[in-house]
PADREN-393845 format. One line per field, with one value per residue (C-alpha): residue number from 1; y, z, x. Coordinates in nm, 3 decimals. Layout:
<atoms>
num = c(NUM;...)
c2 = c(Y;...)
c3 = c(Z;...)
c1 = c(X;...)
</atoms>
This chain:
<atoms>
num = c(1;2;3;4;5;6;7;8;9;10;11;12;13;14;15;16;17;18;19;20;21;22;23;24;25;26;27;28;29;30;31;32;33;34;35;36;37;38;39;40;41;42;43;44;45;46;47;48;49;50;51;52;53;54;55;56;57;58;59;60;61;62;63;64;65;66;67;68;69;70;71;72;73;74;75;76;77;78;79;80;81;82;83;84;85;86;87;88;89;90;91;92;93;94;95;96;97;98;99;100;101;102;103;104;105;106;107;108;109;110;111;112;113;114;115;116;117;118;119;120;121;122;123;124;125;126;127;128;129;130;131;132;133;134;135;136;137;138;139;140;141;142;143;144;145;146;147;148;149;150;151;152;153;154;155;156;157;158;159;160;161;162;163;164;165;166;167;168;169;170;171;172;173;174;175;176;177;178;179;180;181;182;183;184;185;186;187;188;189;190;191;192;193;194;195;196;197;198;199;200;201;202;203;204;205;206;207;208;209;210;211;212;213;214;215;216;217;218;219;220;221;222;223;224;225;226;227;228;229;230;231;232;233;234;235;236;237;238;239;240;241;242;243;244;245;246;247;248;249;250;251;252;253;254;255;256;257;258;259;260;261;262;263;264;265;266;267;268;269;270;271;272;273;274;275;276;277;278;279;280;281;282;283;284;285;286;287;288;289;290;291;292;293;294;295;296;297;298;299;300;301;302;303;304;305;306;307;308;309;310;311;312;313;314;315;316;317;318;319;320;321;322;323;324;325;326;327;328;329;330;331;332;333;334;335;336;337;338;339;340;341;342;343;344;345;346;347;348;349;350;351;352;353;354;355;356;357;358;359;360;361;362;363;364;365;366;367;368;369;370;371;372;373;374;375;376;377;378;379;380;381;382;383;384;385;386;387;388;389;390;391;392;393;394)
c2 = c(-15.186;-15.296;-15.238;-15.467;-15.408;-15.411;-15.459;-15.436;-15.624;-15.401;-15.702;-15.924;-15.642;-15.831;-15.725;-15.921;-15.896;-15.827;-16.080;-16.353;-16.329;-16.651;-16.846;-16.686;-16.796;-16.573;-16.562;-16.571;-16.846;-17.048;-17.236;-16.912;-16.668;-16.306;-16.106;-16.408;-16.405;-16.194;-15.995;-15.907;-15.533;-15.500;-15.179;-15.092;-15.206;-14.951;-14.938;-15.059;-14.991;-15.313;-15.138;-15.098;-14.731;-14.615;-14.314;-14.285;-14.096;-13.946;-13.688;-13.784;-13.557;-13.604;-13.592;-13.892;-14.121;-14.450;-14.790;-15.142;-15.300;-15.510;-15.697;-15.751;-15.675;-15.299;-15.325;-15.527;-15.260;-14.990;-15.187;-15.289;-15.031;-15.116;-15.484;-15.402;-15.175;-15.395;-15.743;-15.654;-15.919;-15.952;-15.999;-16.218;-16.250;-16.259;-16.122;-16.332;-16.261;-16.385;-16.149;-16.048;-15.859;-15.711;-15.664;-15.542;-15.824;-15.764;-16.121;-16.320;-16.691;-17.050;-17.068;-16.932;-16.924;-16.565;-16.368;-16.011;-16.096;-16.349;-16.464;-16.402;-16.539;-16.334;-16.337;-16.042;-16.183;-15.918;-15.993;-15.843;-15.729;-15.953;-16.258;-16.182;-16.406;-16.699;-16.640;-16.591;-16.935;-17.084;-16.955;-17.033;-17.400;-17.443;-17.309;-17.539;-17.842;-17.746;-17.804;-18.133;-18.247;-18.197;-18.404;-18.196;-18.411;-18.285;-18.361;-18.096;-17.852;-17.643;-17.371;-17.110;-16.832;-16.503;-16.397;-16.054;-15.909;-16.025;-15.886;-15.592;-15.277;-15.332;-15.708;-15.870;-16.210;-16.364;-16.721;-16.848;-17.178;-17.289;-17.573;-17.731;-17.684;-17.916;-17.627;-17.446;-17.519;-17.818;-17.727;-17.410;-17.353;-17.117;-16.929;-17.050;-16.844;-16.595;-16.561;-16.222;-16.072;-15.713;-15.570;-15.258;-15.115;-15.121;-14.986;-14.714;-14.621;-14.576;-14.372;-14.158;-14.168;-14.338;-14.502;-14.534;-14.725;-14.509;-14.581;-14.532;-14.772;-14.703;-14.332;-14.116;-13.975;-13.596;-13.309;-13.007;-12.848;-13.154;-13.247;-13.595;-13.621;-13.867;-13.819;-14.094;-14.076;-13.974;-14.231;-14.417;-14.783;-14.883;-15.155;-15.141;-15.465;-15.490;-15.684;-15.506;-15.167;-15.182;-14.979;-15.069;-15.092;-15.462;-15.647;-15.826;-16.172;-16.207;-16.539;-16.447;-16.721;-16.730;-16.940;-16.992;-17.106;-17.342;-17.496;-17.532;-17.703;-17.949;-18.025;-18.082;-18.307;-18.506;-18.569;-18.915;-19.177;-19.543;-19.879;-20.113;-20.431;-20.431;-20.715;-20.921;-20.865;-20.626;-20.327;-19.997;-19.645;-19.472;-19.096;-19.019;-18.716;-18.842;-18.555;-18.577;-18.682;-18.349;-18.163;-18.387;-18.196;-18.514;-18.746;-19.055;-19.186;-19.400;-19.648;-19.925;-20.213;-20.234;-20.034;-20.306;-20.545;-20.271;-20.165;-19.805;-19.747;-19.862;-19.664;-19.347;-19.393;-19.428;-19.121;-18.913;-19.023;-18.945;-18.615;-18.473;-18.448;-18.507;-18.393;-18.722;-18.806;-19.049;-19.219;-19.509;-19.461;-19.688;-19.987;-19.976;-19.978;-19.660;-19.502;-19.583;-19.418;-19.103;-19.069;-19.140;-18.851;-18.626;-18.721;-18.894;-19.104;-19.368;-19.540;-19.724;-19.986;-20.148;-20.502;-20.822;-20.902;-20.572;-20.698;-21.001;-20.865;-20.482;-20.454;-20.264;-20.278;-19.999;-19.916;-19.712;-19.472;-19.497;-19.873;-19.982;-20.234;-20.334;-20.447;-20.514;-20.270;-20.255;-19.972;-19.836;-19.806;-19.580;-19.249;-19.364;-19.488;-19.154;-18.966;-19.174;-19.154;-18.792;-18.567;-18.738;-18.843;-18.675)
c3 = c(-10.362;-10.584;-10.333;-10.129;-9.832;-9.954;-9.749;-9.867;-9.737;-9.767;-9.705;-9.999;-10.209;-10.240;-10.203;-10.044;-9.979;-9.610;-9.574;-9.739;-9.532;-9.347;-9.676;-9.851;-9.848;-9.764;-10.080;-9.868;-9.632;-9.779;-9.453;-9.298;-9.382;-9.475;-9.163;-8.949;-9.022;-8.793;-9.087;-9.237;-9.249;-9.330;-9.400;-9.254;-9.466;-9.719;-9.978;-10.328;-10.628;-10.824;-11.135;-11.431;-11.514;-11.874;-12.096;-12.390;-12.691;-12.784;-12.504;-12.146;-11.907;-11.626;-11.868;-12.064;-11.763;-11.789;-11.622;-11.756;-11.618;-11.304;-11.352;-11.627;-11.428;-11.472;-11.844;-11.764;-11.531;-11.790;-12.040;-11.801;-11.936;-12.298;-12.234;-12.070;-12.355;-12.645;-12.520;-12.323;-12.072;-11.735;-11.398;-11.277;-11.549;-11.580;-11.809;-11.845;-12.010;-12.036;-12.083;-11.983;-11.666;-11.547;-11.200;-11.109;-10.864;-10.599;-10.614;-10.920;-10.863;-10.890;-11.270;-11.379;-11.027;-10.962;-11.274;-11.397;-11.690;-11.654;-11.802;-11.599;-11.620;-11.449;-11.422;-11.296;-11.197;-11.142;-10.919;-10.691;-10.354;-10.162;-10.363;-10.353;-10.057;-10.230;-10.549;-10.357;-10.196;-10.537;-10.714;-10.415;-10.413;-10.789;-10.866;-10.606;-10.750;-11.099;-10.999;-10.831;-11.143;-11.354;-11.135;-10.850;-10.537;-10.234;-10.012;-10.193;-10.266;-10.015;-10.001;-9.743;-9.630;-9.543;-9.182;-9.107;-9.066;-9.418;-9.602;-9.835;-9.730;-9.998;-9.954;-9.810;-9.824;-9.993;-10.033;-10.191;-10.370;-10.280;-10.389;-10.208;-10.481;-10.435;-10.451;-10.155;-9.798;-9.638;-9.519;-9.727;-10.000;-10.297;-10.432;-10.757;-10.756;-10.544;-10.522;-10.386;-10.293;-10.396;-10.320;-10.525;-10.470;-10.831;-11.003;-10.740;-10.773;-11.149;-11.098;-10.796;-10.737;-10.510;-10.211;-9.864;-9.561;-9.282;-8.974;-9.193;-9.460;-9.801;-9.884;-10.155;-10.050;-10.049;-10.044;-9.812;-10.006;-9.967;-10.335;-10.458;-10.442;-10.732;-10.911;-11.106;-11.452;-11.335;-11.569;-11.439;-11.385;-11.197;-11.318;-11.349;-11.313;-11.607;-11.409;-11.073;-11.175;-10.889;-10.947;-10.777;-10.817;-10.869;-10.640;-10.797;-10.733;-10.883;-10.943;-11.050;-11.156;-11.284;-11.599;-11.551;-11.192;-11.277;-11.558;-11.323;-11.061;-11.316;-11.436;-11.082;-11.005;-11.327;-11.311;-11.174;-11.185;-11.159;-11.250;-11.516;-11.659;-12.002;-12.255;-12.050;-11.725;-11.583;-11.397;-11.565;-11.438;-11.640;-11.652;-11.710;-11.707;-11.576;-11.705;-11.679;-12.034;-12.090;-12.019;-12.218;-12.522;-12.733;-12.677;-12.851;-13.029;-13.340;-13.441;-13.691;-13.516;-13.807;-14.126;-14.364;-14.442;-14.497;-14.131;-14.191;-14.442;-14.197;-13.912;-14.123;-14.215;-13.844;-13.768;-14.037;-13.912;-13.546;-13.630;-13.751;-13.388;-13.163;-13.141;-13.215;-13.299;-13.560;-13.501;-13.683;-13.577;-13.328;-13.136;-13.015;-12.656;-12.714;-12.882;-12.576;-12.351;-12.562;-12.536;-12.161;-12.115;-12.319;-12.111;-12.394;-12.222;-12.493;-12.759;-13.056;-13.231;-13.566;-13.581;-13.781;-13.614;-13.740;-14.095;-14.007;-13.790;-13.797;-13.428;-13.275;-12.952;-12.716;-12.433;-12.124;-12.009;-11.635;-11.598;-11.915;-11.958;-12.319;-12.479;-12.824;-12.970;-13.307;-13.531;-13.572;-13.192;-13.141;-13.169;-12.923;-12.682;-12.686;-12.642;-12.337;-12.179;-12.253;-12.287;-12.021;-11.774;-11.434)
c1 = c(-5.204;-4.917;-4.642;-4.419;-4.193;-3.830;-3.512;-3.149;-2.849;-2.541;-2.316;-2.418;-2.572;-2.901;-3.262;-3.543;-3.914;-3.954;-4.238;-4.028;-3.710;-3.792;-3.817;-3.516;-3.153;-2.859;-2.640;-2.323;-2.441;-2.732;-2.790;-2.915;-3.190;-3.112;-3.035;-2.944;-2.570;-2.356;-2.216;-2.556;-2.626;-2.997;-3.185;-3.523;-3.822;-3.948;-4.224;-4.138;-4.366;-4.423;-4.555;-4.320;-4.281;-4.236;-4.302;-4.539;-4.408;-4.074;-4.059;-3.983;-4.171;-4.424;-4.717;-4.583;-4.545;-4.732;-4.725;-4.753;-5.066;-5.011;-5.340;-5.597;-5.913;-5.944;-6.009;-6.320;-6.456;-6.389;-6.597;-6.875;-7.121;-7.031;-7.104;-7.437;-7.545;-7.434;-7.525;-7.842;-7.736;-7.909;-7.745;-7.590;-7.326;-6.950;-6.681;-6.367;-6.036;-5.679;-5.388;-5.038;-4.959;-4.631;-4.485;-4.141;-4.077;-3.813;-3.687;-3.808;-3.744;-3.862;-3.875;-4.217;-4.364;-4.258;-4.166;-4.186;-4.414;-4.692;-5.022;-5.335;-5.690;-5.959;-6.337;-6.537;-6.876;-7.143;-7.441;-7.705;-7.562;-7.804;-7.692;-7.320;-7.232;-7.403;-7.206;-6.882;-6.928;-7.015;-6.703;-6.481;-6.584;-6.618;-6.269;-6.115;-6.296;-6.172;-5.809;-5.903;-6.090;-5.777;-5.550;-5.408;-5.422;-5.609;-5.309;-5.101;-5.382;-5.571;-5.835;-5.739;-5.971;-5.803;-5.818;-5.972;-5.621;-5.524;-5.825;-5.776;-5.959;-6.224;-6.268;-6.580;-6.413;-6.109;-5.988;-5.666;-5.620;-5.268;-5.040;-4.744;-4.483;-4.182;-3.933;-4.094;-3.981;-4.153;-4.500;-4.530;-4.788;-4.780;-5.080;-5.239;-5.555;-5.742;-6.120;-6.223;-6.559;-6.487;-6.831;-6.908;-6.558;-6.437;-6.747;-6.787;-6.418;-6.452;-6.769;-6.681;-6.305;-6.054;-6.224;-6.072;-6.193;-6.340;-6.548;-6.858;-6.733;-6.579;-6.586;-6.431;-6.094;-6.112;-5.863;-5.856;-6.144;-6.364;-6.334;-6.231;-5.853;-5.854;-6.189;-6.360;-6.512;-6.856;-7.005;-7.309;-7.216;-7.529;-7.767;-8.145;-8.339;-8.579;-8.840;-8.849;-8.713;-8.463;-8.147;-7.819;-7.443;-7.358;-7.125;-6.828;-6.682;-6.335;-6.159;-5.803;-5.560;-5.204;-5.175;-4.801;-4.843;-5.127;-4.922;-4.625;-4.844;-4.984;-4.629;-4.503;-4.800;-4.764;-4.388;-4.315;-4.043;-4.135;-3.987;-4.119;-3.961;-3.800;-3.832;-3.586;-3.775;-3.514;-3.660;-3.582;-3.649;-3.920;-3.980;-4.345;-4.574;-4.907;-5.117;-5.492;-5.598;-5.776;-5.450;-5.217;-5.082;-5.092;-5.386;-5.252;-4.945;-4.994;-4.722;-4.666;-4.488;-4.242;-4.192;-4.305;-4.588;-4.845;-4.838;-4.720;-4.999;-5.269;-5.110;-5.103;-5.468;-5.560;-5.349;-5.526;-5.868;-5.796;-5.625;-5.955;-6.063;-5.761;-5.403;-5.224;-4.864;-4.729;-4.394;-4.229;-3.866;-3.689;-3.816;-4.175;-4.047;-3.848;-4.148;-4.358;-4.098;-4.090;-4.466;-4.457;-4.214;-4.446;-4.749;-4.939;-5.209;-5.257;-5.048;-5.198;-4.983;-5.058;-4.917;-4.956;-5.287;-5.427;-5.391;-5.601;-5.884;-5.865;-5.776;-5.485;-5.288;-5.393;-5.149;-5.236;-4.962;-5.022;-5.068;-4.874;-5.158;-5.231;-5.555;-5.694;-5.942;-6.115;-5.997;-6.351;-6.384;-6.080;-6.264;-6.530;-6.262;-6.078;-6.404;-6.497;-6.152;-6.058;-6.360;-6.569;-6.302;-6.333)
</atoms>
């Protein structure tokens, strides 16, 4: 499962994934793909194990061999019975977790897009076999809409169903959420998340042993004596419905997302350069991260227009009040224009400026990052404004 086809080039001493030759560059002649240059001497494809091998303990022998986990999901299946027994939860239900995974990538590249260590978010959603197709469609569509709701544009994001030839041997349906990263060749998309209908493959594997696809379906792989070649735990992982008394092995729907890739996609989508006039009306290039407000690390910047006249004191009081609920940033250094630019580059959606009018009527200047439009707002309305424009914004 965690293997790729590897090819070597004896000419440039580089290694490539066989299925990515058409999107890779030849180190000696970047205008060509590996294998296209007349001097390229490529090996035949061979299997390469993506799992990092290590040894547990002080002695190095076959019994101490271990592997860093290539995915987070298996820990959930191991604890499925514990969750059932301790929480008394009824199906359908899901178990979610975030954690590190490790893969010995043949060709790590594109910053955090393909790396040897990465953060993974996974949900294992357990349901009745007869309801599994309904839940697969639900998670497939809901996960796609989640990325749209946080700012990824539909023109660069797509939901692609796997063809029958692509499906894993255990899969009853798989869809990938893919994004057109700017560093990929034109027209290519990179995977952000996969949603897989895994049937009862995982729970049965842990119960019975390694399963293989046969003409009769998934069956336990056996040795020459007819015994399981890789036996399971033998532990009962079936579920009994408390109302009907029906007993069955749940089916599993698995949304699996890469945190690093999602973050990279949101960064690529948010990064923009535009032109806005300065105080003299001259157009200046502005770098801005147009994060969705819910994703912005800092929700608002709070500034005094100048460092005198009681403005810093009022600005600090506003900052302390907002900080109880929001991650806000106080800045009084430099011109207010430069402070705006710094917050634009950080992706801060709103800037709040205390000026001379604040002293008179308790209103502040509120600036929108995307439009640069400014309006007056009463100090006591700031929390409500942020609530309406961050928490509830679609």
